[in-house]
Steps between C-alpha positions, in 0.01 A plus 500: 500500500264808526770697698765406246263620205436827690877557562564432124217746392654778732845424369387523135320836583820633683712420197250615251470844666882526550438519880785274551762305298557225745269255670588216730244259604545189721250232456555298816375141544179579680362258758143613443291275266436689179140519363569266211294197416681177581742657757481418866841622627702814474788548270764448760356171631469390137851588420624260764323223310743208585389361148150450614296473181197698638717783631696515174169513312372793706844677487476479112148663514629781733817561308297503162260756639804706626654492153175614340535821699853543364363442141240754555755760625727426206201533260401839664863625452508395144172668418615838656660719251831646601707724268581303189387164628314382811545503865618137518788564259612785742441295814719216623277246696692241702310224683713265698492262807746446776446120473517239224295267711316633802456143638867436544597872531735447194665820369603330181323535157315814602204577267513862364315687237636810322248696290521831313784740544618497132623124519434245239247261641303188406752252621547271801862492613618180690841466641704209623356412831837372620691820410243778472608867438435734802165676481699819557609463137147587398509811716814609307297476180226708653734773622656515166167536331437803733817662379716409799844413374598200716606151448459389873217482754525295824636148403463541133752363255377722210177523306237208465552329165183505291349826636535743197379850444249571225659676210449874499 
């Protein structure tokens, strides 16, 4: 968690000083036990919980702490003035996972979070689990928001319904 916070702090500073306009961070499921009270296994071991209540409880603690670091990054971006608004409005933050369920290695129902970037937010979008749209549809929305005229990316079938731009 400490390293993640440090990476996010450096990312905020790099964006704030216009040292870069693109940052990619991979938060891998670490096998080391994080220094968090109530946690005795690393994230990777906990993600293979096999529905064990103790592991699920610890996994929830680790993931909540991780999401607090994301919250703090988003807050810093929002509090940083940028042109006519704030840095969060001018920065698209995408947080995703390659697994919907680490225990079964399921690639269905992937959890993703999209913040900033001039999109309307404050909603939770849930799609038909039996016929979900491709995640690439969201990437089309993101590309279009950056001014790239495209209606296709990877296996996309268009844009992701419900992801709308803020009115200008």
